[in-house]
N, C-alpha and C positions, 0 to 999 in steps of 0.2 A: 653308358653308351658312348660310342666312338664319335658321334656327330651330334653335339649339343648346340644350343643357341650361341654360345660364346665362340665356338669354332666357326660356325656359319657366318657370324658377324665379321670375324677376322678375314675370312675368305672373301666376302663381298666388299669389305673395306679395301683389301689389297688389290683385288682384280676389277672391282666395279668403280663407280663414281663415288659412292659412299656406302656405309654399312647397311643402309636401308634400301639400296638399289639392288633388289634381288632379281630383277628382270633382265639385267644386262647379260649379254651373250657370254662375255668373258667370265663373269661370275658364275654362271651356270656351268660353263665348261670346266672351270676350276673345281666346282663342287662335285661334278660328275667324275672328274679325275681322282679326287680324294676317295670317293666311294668305290671306284674301280680298283684302286690300290688296296683298299680294305678287303674287298671281296676276293681279290687275287690272293692275298695273304691267307685268307680263310680257306680258300680252295687248295692251297698248298698243303695245309694240315689235314683237310677233310676231302679226300679225292673223290669220294662217292656221293657227295652232296650235290645231286643233280638239279635241285630246285635253285640253289645258289648259282650254279653254273648257268642256268637259263637266265636268271636275273642279270648276271654279269654280261652275257651276250646282248641282252636287250639294252642295258645301260651303255655299253660300248657303241651300239648302233645309234642311240640317241645323241651321244657325244659326237659321233662322226657326222651325223646330219647337221648338228649345230656348227661344227667346224666347216662343213661344206657351204652352209649358208653364209657364214662369216667370210669365207674365201671369195664367194661370189659378190658380196656386198663391199667389202673393204679388205684388200689384200695386205695392207700394212698392219692392221689390227690382227689379222690372222697370223702373220709371221711373228708378231710380237708375242701373242699368247702361246704359240707353238714353242718358241724359244724359251719363254718364261717357265712354262710347265715341263719342258723337256720331252714333249711328245714328238713322235715321228709318224710318218704315214706309211 
């Protein structure tokens, strides 16, 4: 599987306060970004997989709402995570 415990720990360790801090907004955004990349690559190969396409749209919406929340609460952290992950609005 593309997303196992080891990869999740690395993501949360890099973007959160620690590897056990799974609730941090930055960690969740980073995890969603990894999943979005994986689903995007899957859809490039399987163009008619509409269930995955729907899942991708929902996941992007969740990530966007977390980014909006972070932008409203702390603009510096928002700018840092955007720059670090290479996201754009």
